[in-house]
N, C-alpha and C positions, 0 to 999 in steps of 0.2 A: 581454716582446713583446705576448706573445699576451695580458697583460691589457691592456693598451694599445688592441689592435686591440677587444677585447670592447667596451672601453668607447667607443669611437670608431663601432662597427656601433650600440650603444646609442645612442648622440648621433642616429646617421643615422635611425634606426628613430624616434627622439622627435620629429624635423623631419617627419619623414613623415607621423607622426600628425598634427601641427599643421597642413602644410600638408595633407593629406586634409581637417581639419574645417573650414579656411579655404577649401577649394573646396566642402564641403558647405555653409556659411553663403552663400557667394557663387550657388551653384545654388538653396537656398531663398529669397533674397533677390530674386533676379531671377524668379524663378517669381510670388513674390506680387506683384511690382511691376507684370508684366505681367497678371496677373490684374487689377490695379486698374485699367489701361490698357485693359482689353478693351472698353470700351464705344469708346473714340476709335478700337479697331481695325474695328471694326462698321461706324462712319460713314467711315472711310479707305476700306473695302473696296468702302462703297455708290458714295462720291464717284467714285472713278478710273475704273471702266469706263467712263464718257459720253467719257472723252477718248482713247478708242479706236474708238467708233463712229462707223459710217461709212469707214474704210479698208478697203483691200483686203485679204482675208484673209494673203497671204504677209508684211504690214507689221504684222499685231496684235501677235505673240509680240515682235519687236526693238523694237516700242513700249513695251511693256508693260517690258521688260529695258530699255530708254533710262529708264524714268521710277523703277523699281525702283532700279537704280544713283542716278540722282539723291536718290532716297529715302535711300537709305545715306550719300552723302555729305552731305546736311541735316543728319542724325544723329550722324553721328560726326566728320566735319569742323568742323563749325560749331556747331551747338545743344549737343553733349556739351560743349564745353570753354566755351562760353557758360553754360551753366547751372551748370556745375562753380562758374565765376569770378563769376555773380551768387548762387550759393548761398552761398557765403564770403563776399563782401565786400557785397555790393547786393541781399539776398533782398527787400527793399522793390522792385524793379525790375520782378520779375518778373511780377508778375499786370498792370500798366498796359501791358507789351511782350506779355503774352496777349491782352488787350482789346486792342491795335491790331490783333494777329491778327484776333482774332471780327471785328472789324467789318470787318477786308477779306473773310473768306469771307461776311458778310452781303451787302456792297455784290456780289459775284463772285456771288452766289446770284439775288440782288434783281435784277441787269443782266439774267440771262440771262430772270427771270421777267416783266419788262418790255421785253422784246425780241419775247416771246410773244406782250403784250397789248396792245402798242401799236407794231407793228413800222416804222411807219412814223417814229415821234418816238424811234425807239431807235435806227434808223438814224442819222439826224441827231447824237446824243450821239455814237454809237459814232466818226464822223468826226472829233471833237476829240480821241479817245485817239488814241496811239500805236500806232501796227501794223505787220505785215508788210507790204509794199509789193508785194512778187509774191506772188501764191498758187498758184505753181505747187508741183503737191505735196510735192514735200522741202520746199517754205516753210513748207505748211501745217502739216506732219508737226511741225518744228522748233516753231512756233509752239506747236500741240498739246500737244507733250513740256514745254516751257520753262513752261507755263501750267500745266500737271498739276504739276509741280515745287514751281511758287510756291505754289501750293495744298497741295500734301504740305508742305512748309515749315512752314505754321500747323499741320496737322494733326501732323505731327512735334513739333512745339515744344510742344503740349498734353500728347502721349505723356510725353516728354523729362520734364517740369514734373510731371507727376504719378507719373512713376517715381523722380524725385528727392525729392518729397514725401511718399512711402513709404514712403524706405530709413532704419533707424534708423542713432542716430549713429555713425559708422565713419570710417577713414579716406580720405584724397581718390583714393586708388589702387583702394580696395573700392569704392567708388561709381564711378568711374569705371569698372571692369571690370564690374558690374551692369550699368550704364547702355548699357555696348558692347552685353553679353548680351541684352539687351531690345529695343536697336535693332534689331540685324540679325536675331532671332529675328521681331518684326511685321512686319519689313520682308516677310521669306521669307514667315510666313502671310498677309499681305494680297497680295502681290502674286502668290504663287502661285495663292491663289483666283483674282486677276482673269485669269490664264493660263486657268486652267480655265475658265471663263465663257466669255472670249471662244473657247476654242478649240472650246466642247464643239459646235458645229452643226458642224464640220468630223468630228467622232468620228461625230455623226449620219450623214453624208455615209459615212463609211468602214463603219457597220455596216449601212447599204442596201445599198451594193453589195458588201459582202464575207459577208452573213449571209444565212438562211434562217428564215422562221418570225417569232416573235414578238420577235430581236433585229432584224430587218429593219423591220419594223413600229416599234419601240421606234426604231429611227435616224431611219424618216420622219418621224416625231412629233417625232421633236429638233431635225429642222431645220428641219419648221415653227414648232416655239414658241420656239425662241431668239433670231430678229428679234425679236419682240414682246417678251420677257422684255427684250434688251437696250436696247429704247426704253424699259419700263418701268422699267429700272435705269436709265437716264439721266434720269429723271422723277428718280428716288428721287436720285439724286446731286444734281442741282439743290439738292431740297429739303434733304438732307441737308448741302448748304455751309450754308444757312439757319439751321438748327435747332442745328449747331453753333456756328456764331456766336455765333448768340442766345442759346446756353447758355453760352457763353463769359464773354460781357456781363454775363449775371445773377448769375454766381457770381462774375464781379472787381464789380460792385456791392455785393453782399452782404459780401464781404471788406473794403468800405471803411465799413460799416457799414450801407448804403442796401439792406434785407431785404425792402422792401415788395414786390415784384416775386416775388423768390424763395419767399415764404411765400405769398402768391396762389396760385402755378405747385404749389407742394408739397402746398397743403390741397387744392387742383380734385384733384392727385394722387391723394391719399389717400382722398378721398370718391368719385371714380369707381371706385379697386379695390375699396371695401367694397362696390358694388352686387352685383358680381359676381366672389365668390371665388375663384374656380377661375382666372379669367383675370386675377387683378390683379396679378400681376407685369408682365403686358403692357400692359394696359390703363392701368397708374400710369407707365409709360414714354411710353408714346402720349400721353397729357395731357400728360407733361414736353416729349416733342418738340413738340409743339401750342403749348403756351406761350412756349417757347423760339423756337421759329418766329416766331411771332407778333412777337417781340421783335427778332428778328435783321431781319425784312421791314422793320418801321420803321425802323429802324436801316439795312438797304443803301437803300431808298428815301429815305430823307433824304440820304444823300451820293450818290446818282445826279448832283443837280445841283451840290453840291460839288465832284465830283469832274471834273465835263464845265466847269462853269464856272472853276472856280478852278485848281483841282490839277493839273487835264490841262495848260492854258495854262501854269502856271508849269515844267513840267516841261520842256513844250516850249521854253519861255525860256531856259531852265536849260543843256538837253543839246543842243538845235538838232533832236531828233526830236519 
């Protein structure tokens, strides 16, 4: 009896070691995959705050929370199973779908720029698009959240695709767990950072009221600084939509053998980086972002008349909206 118990305990110990090793492996894979997606995480964090700018302070965190929930839903309920199915049965479909998402981001960013450059013509274009009829505060908030979640879907799709591509060959359940960990972790990091950014001015007010000396001065400075920073971040968010969209398109074209644009951007990045080695990494990224942004702008501006004159009327005819 005692021998059987000892054998059972040995089996349990062996199973526990295998389980622990599996958990360690999952954790290591999640960390590596998350690191590879870090560039898109930064872009995501740059894009999101623009959707919160202009709302009352008490609505900022609820809006961020609603967008974060939408982001988790995008990743876990839609993108994760889609990525696993496509990866297993139709890997060829991943690149064109990502390129469609890149075109959408390019269009969204270009439309914002178009509105600033030629507001009268932009209003005529917007009149052809489906919009929320009433612009009451709640309707405006719902529209802004819906737009943010749509944009997040494209960025999240790239994150999930990068994560899937970076995983070694393993079982489907291991891949699912790793991708779920990356999805939740990245969402927490991005929207946690966004929440801190949009509430920084409230922290400044609290410091100015409840502190003395340097802390109060820092709080007052933070209150004055944050509105300008948020406006700048909104501009960066628009630019990020364009350069991320353009980057997805450039990378997708290279995947189909059309590597000319990618080579030009890469060679320019390397050349500029070599000019100032101390800032090589930043300058290389900046040149790549500018090159991708130019591609994104060209695609986005080309899509504006197509959406306004073809796609939007067709959508309205089909849906009645």
